[in-house]
Structure formats: structure tokens, C-alpha cells
DSSP file (Angstrom, degrees, kcal/mol; ACC not computed):
  #  RESIDUE AA STRUCTURE BP1 BP2  ACC     N-H-->O    O-->H-N    N-H-->O    O-->H-N    TCO  KAPPA ALPHA  PHI   PSI    X-CA   Y-CA   Z-CA
    1    1 A M              0   0    0      0, 0.0     3,-0.1     0, 0.0    13,-0.1   0.000 360.0 360.0 360.0 131.0   -6.8   -8.6   -5.5
    2    2 A P        -     0   0    0      0, 0.0     2,-0.1     0, 0.0     3,-0.1  -0.286 360.0 -95.1 -70.6 158.8   -7.8  -11.1   -2.7
    3    3 A P        -     0   0    0      0, 0.0     3,-0.1     0, 0.0    41,-0.1  -0.481  42.0-100.1 -77.1 149.1   -5.2  -12.2   -0.3
    4    4 A A    >   -     0   0    0      1,-0.2     3,-2.1    -2,-0.1     2,-0.1  -0.161  58.6 -75.6 -56.2 158.0   -3.3  -15.4   -1.0
    5    5 A T  T 3  S+     0   0    0      1,-0.3    -1,-0.2    -3,-0.1     3,-0.1  -0.391 124.1  18.3 -63.3 128.3   -4.5  -18.4    1.1
    6    6 A G  T 3  S+     0   0    0      1,-0.3     2,-0.4    -3,-0.1    -1,-0.3   0.267  93.8 125.7  94.9  -7.2   -3.3  -18.0    4.7
    7    7 A D    <   +     0   0    0     -3,-2.1    -1,-0.3     1,-0.1     3,-0.0  -0.669  28.8 170.8 -79.9 128.5   -2.6  -14.3    4.3
    8    8 A R        +     0   0    0     -2,-0.4    64,-3.1    -3,-0.1     2,-0.5   0.693  55.5  83.1-106.4 -25.8   -4.4  -12.1    6.9
    9    9 A I  E     -A   71   0A   0     62,-0.2     2,-0.5    35,-0.1    62,-0.2  -0.725  64.3-163.2 -85.9 121.7   -2.9   -8.8    6.2
   10   10 A V  E     -A   70   0A   0     60,-3.0    60,-3.3    -2,-0.5     2,-0.6  -0.916  11.4-148.7-114.7 134.3   -4.5   -7.0    3.4
   11   11 A I  E     -A   69   0A   0     -2,-0.5     3,-0.3    58,-0.2    58,-0.2  -0.865   8.4-170.1 -95.7 121.3   -3.0   -4.1    1.5
   12   12 A K     >  +     0   0    0     56,-2.8     4,-1.6    -2,-0.6     5,-0.1  -0.237  45.4 124.9-104.9  35.2   -5.8   -1.6    0.3
   13   13 A L  H  >  +     0   0    0     55,-0.2     4,-2.8     2,-0.2     5,-0.2   0.954  68.2  54.8 -55.3 -54.6   -3.5    0.5   -1.9
   14   14 A D  H  > S+     0   0    0     -3,-0.3     4,-2.1    28,-0.3    -1,-0.2   0.852 108.5  49.7 -52.5 -41.7   -5.5    0.0   -5.1
   15   15 A E  H  > S+     0   0    0      2,-0.2     4,-1.9     1,-0.2    -1,-0.2   0.912 113.3  47.6 -64.0 -48.3   -8.7    1.4   -3.4
   16   16 A L  H  X S+     0   0    0     -4,-1.6     4,-1.4     2,-0.2    -2,-0.2   0.843 111.3  47.5 -67.8 -33.1   -6.8    4.4   -2.1
   17   17 A L  H  X>S+     0   0    0     -4,-2.8     5,-2.8     1,-0.2     4,-0.8   0.888 112.5  50.9 -69.8 -37.8   -5.2    5.2   -5.3
   18   18 A H  H  <5S+     0   0    0     -4,-2.1     3,-0.4    -5,-0.2    -2,-0.2   0.871 107.9  52.5 -61.8 -38.1   -8.5    5.0   -7.1
   19   19 A Q  H  <5S+     0   0    0     -4,-1.9    -1,-0.2     1,-0.2    -2,-0.2   0.797 115.5  41.1 -65.7 -34.2  -10.1    7.2   -4.6
   20   20 A R  H  <5S-     0   0    0     -4,-1.4    -1,-0.2     2,-0.1    -2,-0.2   0.482 106.2-125.3 -95.5  -2.0   -7.4    9.8   -5.1
   21   21 A R  T  <5 +     0   0    0     -4,-0.8     2,-0.4    -3,-0.4    -3,-0.2   0.945  63.8 137.3  58.2  54.1   -7.2    9.4   -8.7
   22   22 A M      < -     0   0    0     -5,-2.8    -1,-0.2    -6,-0.1     2,-0.2  -0.960  48.6-129.2-131.3 144.4   -3.5    8.8   -8.6
   23   23 A T     >  -     0   0    0     -2,-0.4     4,-2.0     1,-0.1     5,-0.2  -0.550  24.2-116.3 -93.4 164.0   -1.4    6.2  -10.4
   24   24 A L  H  > S+     0   0    0      2,-0.2     4,-2.7     1,-0.2     5,-0.3   0.861 115.9  54.7 -69.5 -39.2    1.0    3.9   -8.8
   25   25 A T  H  > S+     0   0    0      1,-0.2     4,-2.4     2,-0.2    -1,-0.2   0.980 107.5  49.5 -60.2 -47.7    3.9    5.6  -10.8
   26   26 A E  H  > S+     0   0    0      1,-0.2     4,-2.5     2,-0.2     5,-0.3   0.917 111.0  48.7 -59.0 -40.1    2.9    9.0   -9.5
   27   27 A L  H  X S+     0   0    0     -4,-2.0     4,-2.4     2,-0.2     5,-0.3   0.938 109.9  54.4 -66.8 -39.5    2.8    7.7   -5.8
   28   28 A A  H  X>S+     0   0    0     -4,-2.7     5,-1.9     1,-0.2     4,-1.1   0.952 112.1  44.1 -53.4 -49.3    6.3    6.0   -6.4
   29   29 A E  H  <5S+     0   0    0     -4,-2.4     3,-0.4    -5,-0.3    -2,-0.2   0.945 116.3  45.3 -67.0 -47.5    7.7    9.4   -7.5
   30   30 A R  H  <5S+     0   0    0     -4,-2.5    -1,-0.2     1,-0.2    -2,-0.2   0.764 118.5  41.3 -73.0 -29.1    6.1   11.4   -4.7
   31   31 A V  H  <5S-     0   0    0     -4,-2.4    -1,-0.2    -5,-0.3    -2,-0.2   0.562 106.9-126.9 -89.5 -12.3    7.1    8.9   -2.0
   32   32 A D  T  <5 +     0   0    0     -4,-1.1     2,-0.3    -3,-0.4    -3,-0.2   0.947  65.5 130.3  60.9  46.9   10.6    8.4   -3.5
   33   33 A I      < -     0   0    0     -5,-1.9    -1,-0.2    -6,-0.2    -2,-0.2  -0.950  65.0 -98.3-126.2 149.6   10.2    4.6   -3.7
   34   34 A T     >  -     0   0    0     -2,-0.3     4,-2.0     1,-0.1     5,-0.1  -0.308  25.3-127.1 -62.8 153.4   10.9    2.3   -6.7
   35   35 A L  H  > S+     0   0    0      1,-0.2     4,-1.9     2,-0.2     5,-0.2   0.821 111.1  57.0 -63.2 -33.4    7.9    1.3   -8.7
   36   36 A A  H  > S+     0   0    0      2,-0.2     4,-1.7     1,-0.2    -1,-0.2   0.893 108.2  45.1 -68.3 -39.0    9.0   -2.3   -8.3
   37   37 A N  H  > S+     0   0    0      2,-0.2     4,-2.1     1,-0.2    -2,-0.2   0.896 113.3  51.1 -65.6 -45.1    9.0   -2.0   -4.5
   38   38 A L  H  X S+     0   0    0     -4,-2.0     4,-2.5     1,-0.2    -2,-0.2   0.881 108.3  51.6 -61.2 -38.8    5.6   -0.2   -4.5
   39   39 A S  H  X S+     0   0    0     -4,-1.9     4,-2.5     2,-0.2     6,-0.3   0.932 106.1  54.7 -70.7 -42.8    4.1   -3.0   -6.8
   40   40 A I  H  X>S+     0   0    0     -4,-1.7     5,-1.7     1,-0.2     6,-0.9   0.968 111.8  45.0 -55.9 -49.0    5.3   -5.7   -4.3
   41   41 A L  H ><5S+     0   0    0     -4,-2.1     3,-1.2     1,-0.2    -1,-0.2   0.942 112.9  51.3 -61.1 -45.6    3.5   -3.8   -1.5
   42   42 A K  H 3<5S+     0   0    0     -4,-2.5   -28,-0.3     1,-0.3    -1,-0.2   0.844 109.1  49.6 -66.3 -38.1    0.3   -3.3   -3.7
   43   43 A T  H 3<5S-     0   0    0     -4,-2.5    -1,-0.3    -5,-0.1    -2,-0.2   0.533 113.6-116.9 -74.8  -8.8    0.2   -7.0   -4.6
   44   44 A G  T <<5S+     0   0    0     -3,-1.2    -3,-0.2    -4,-0.6   -40,-0.1   0.691  84.5 117.2  74.9  16.2    0.4   -8.0   -1.0
   45   45 A K      < +     0   0    0     -5,-1.7    -4,-0.2    -6,-0.3     2,-0.1   0.581  41.6 105.1 -85.0 -14.5    3.7   -9.8   -1.6
   46   46 A A        -     0   0    0     -6,-0.9     3,-0.1    -5,-0.2    -9,-0.0  -0.478  55.3-159.1 -77.0 149.9    5.7   -7.6    0.6
   47   47 A K  S    S+     0   0    0      1,-0.2     2,-0.3    -2,-0.1    -1,-0.1   0.444  73.7   6.8 -93.7 -12.5    6.8   -9.2    4.0
   48   48 A A        -     0   0    0      2,-0.0     2,-0.3     0, 0.0    -1,-0.2  -0.973  57.5-149.3-164.3 166.3    7.4   -6.0    5.7
   49   49 A I        -     0   0    0     -2,-0.3     2,-0.2    -3,-0.1     0, 0.0  -0.982  24.8-125.3-142.2 131.7    7.1   -2.2    5.4
   50   50 A R     >  -     0   0    0     -2,-0.3     4,-3.1     1,-0.1     5,-0.2  -0.526  22.4-125.3 -74.2 145.9    9.4    0.4    7.0
   51   51 A F  H  > S+     0   0    0      1,-0.2     4,-2.4     2,-0.2     5,-0.1   0.803 109.6  58.2 -64.4 -26.6    7.6    2.9    9.1
   52   52 A S  H  > S+     0   0    0      2,-0.2     4,-2.6     1,-0.2    -1,-0.2   0.913 109.1  45.3 -60.4 -42.0    9.2    5.8    7.1
   53   53 A T  H  > S+     0   0    0      2,-0.2     4,-2.7     1,-0.2     5,-0.2   0.902 113.4  48.5 -70.1 -38.7    7.8    4.4    4.0
   54   54 A L  H  X S+     0   0    0     -4,-3.1     4,-2.5     2,-0.2    -2,-0.2   0.933 112.4  50.9 -65.0 -38.9    4.4    3.8    5.6
   55   55 A E  H  X S+     0   0    0     -4,-2.4     4,-3.2    -5,-0.2    -2,-0.2   0.962 111.4  46.4 -53.8 -59.5    4.6    7.4    7.0
   56   56 A A  H  X S+     0   0    0     -4,-2.6     4,-2.4     1,-0.2     5,-0.3   0.919 110.9  51.7 -59.1 -46.8    5.4    8.9    3.5
   57   57 A I  H  X S+     0   0    0     -4,-2.7     4,-3.2     1,-0.2     5,-0.2   0.969 112.5  47.2 -57.5 -48.4    2.6    6.9    1.7
   58   58 A C  H  X>S+     0   0    0     -4,-2.5     5,-1.7    -5,-0.2     4,-0.8   0.929 110.5  51.6 -59.2 -40.6    0.1    8.2    4.3
   59   59 A A  H  <5S+     0   0    0     -4,-3.2     3,-0.4     2,-0.2    -1,-0.2   0.922 114.3  41.6 -56.5 -45.5    1.3   11.6    4.0
   60   60 A V  H  <5S+     0   0    0     -4,-2.4    -2,-0.2     1,-0.2    -1,-0.2   0.934 121.7  40.4 -69.4 -46.3    1.0   11.6    0.2
   61   61 A L  H  <5S-     0   0    0     -4,-3.2    -1,-0.2    -5,-0.3    -2,-0.2   0.433 106.2-128.2 -87.3   5.3   -2.3    9.8    0.1
   62   62 A D  T  <5 +     0   0    0     -4,-0.8     2,-0.3    -3,-0.4    -3,-0.2   0.927  66.0 117.4  49.2  55.3   -3.7   11.8    3.3
   63   63 A C      < -     0   0    0     -5,-1.7    -1,-0.2    -6,-0.1    -2,-0.1  -0.794  66.2-105.2-139.6 177.1   -4.7    8.8    5.1
   64   64 A Q    >>  -     0   0    0     -2,-0.3     3,-1.8    -3,-0.1     4,-0.9  -0.783  37.5-110.8-104.0 157.8   -4.1    6.7    8.2
   65   65 A P  H >> S+     0   0    0      0, 0.0     4,-2.8     0, 0.0     3,-1.8   0.926 118.9  59.1 -56.6 -35.8   -2.1    3.5    8.3
   66   66 A G  H 34 S+     0   0    0      1,-0.3    -3,-0.0     2,-0.2     0, 0.0   0.801  99.8  59.1 -61.5 -22.0   -5.4    1.5    9.0
   67   67 A D  H <4 S+     0   0    0     -3,-1.8    -1,-0.3     1,-0.2   -51,-0.1   0.721 114.9  35.2 -71.3 -21.8   -6.7    3.0    5.7
   68   68 A L  H << S+     0   0    0     -3,-1.8   -56,-2.8    -4,-0.9     2,-0.5   0.735 121.6  44.7-101.0 -35.9   -3.8    1.3    3.9
   69   69 A I  E  <  -A   11   0A   0     -4,-2.8     2,-0.3   -58,-0.2    -1,-0.2  -0.954  64.9-179.6-126.8 120.3   -3.5   -1.9    5.9
   70   70 A G  E     -A   10   0A   0    -60,-3.3   -60,-3.0    -2,-0.5     2,-0.5  -0.766  23.4-132.1-120.4 161.7   -6.2   -4.2    7.1
   71   71 A Y  E     -A    9   0A   0     -2,-0.3   -62,-0.2   -62,-0.2   -63,-0.1  -0.965  17.0-168.3-112.1 127.7   -6.5   -7.4    9.1
   72   72 A Q        -     0   0    0    -64,-3.1    -2,-0.0    -2,-0.5   -63,-0.0  -0.885  14.9-148.7-121.2  96.0   -8.7  -10.2    7.7
   73   73 A P              0   0    0      0, 0.0    -2,-0.0     0, 0.0   -65,-0.0  -0.246 360.0 360.0 -68.9 153.2   -9.4  -12.9   10.2
   74   74 A D              0   0    0    -68,-0.1   -66,-0.0     0, 0.0    -2,-0.0   0.519 360.0 360.0 -51.2 360.0   -9.9  -16.5    9.2
């Protein structure tokens, strides 16, 4: 999903989940976060993410924060 107008931070969770053949529900269970909150992150509507959540997602997906979050300049 492309970022909304003016949004420069891009969440690449869909790509990582697809590469790992994992569902959003499975990730939510393994990270111990609600599916609703993970969906907000996935769609790029989140305004913040806790480092502990980011760390847990990276541990489960075996990735670096930069694999999950990107910056898209104007």
C-alpha cells in the first residue's frame, strides 16, 4: 500500500510477511500484540512504535529495523 500524501515513513511489513510465508495473525500471536494494533502499523496509520514492539517484530521476522521501516523522501 503506498503511503498517504505527505507520509515519508514507509512500513514494509507486508513484504516481510510474504517473504516469510507468515500471516499477520501468526505474527500478532508470536509478538503478543493485538491484531488490531498490528494492522494499524501495517497500514501505515501508526504514529509511533515502541522499541520493545519493534524489537519483538524484528526477532520473530529475523530482520533489522531498516528492513521493516523505510524513509521515502519527497
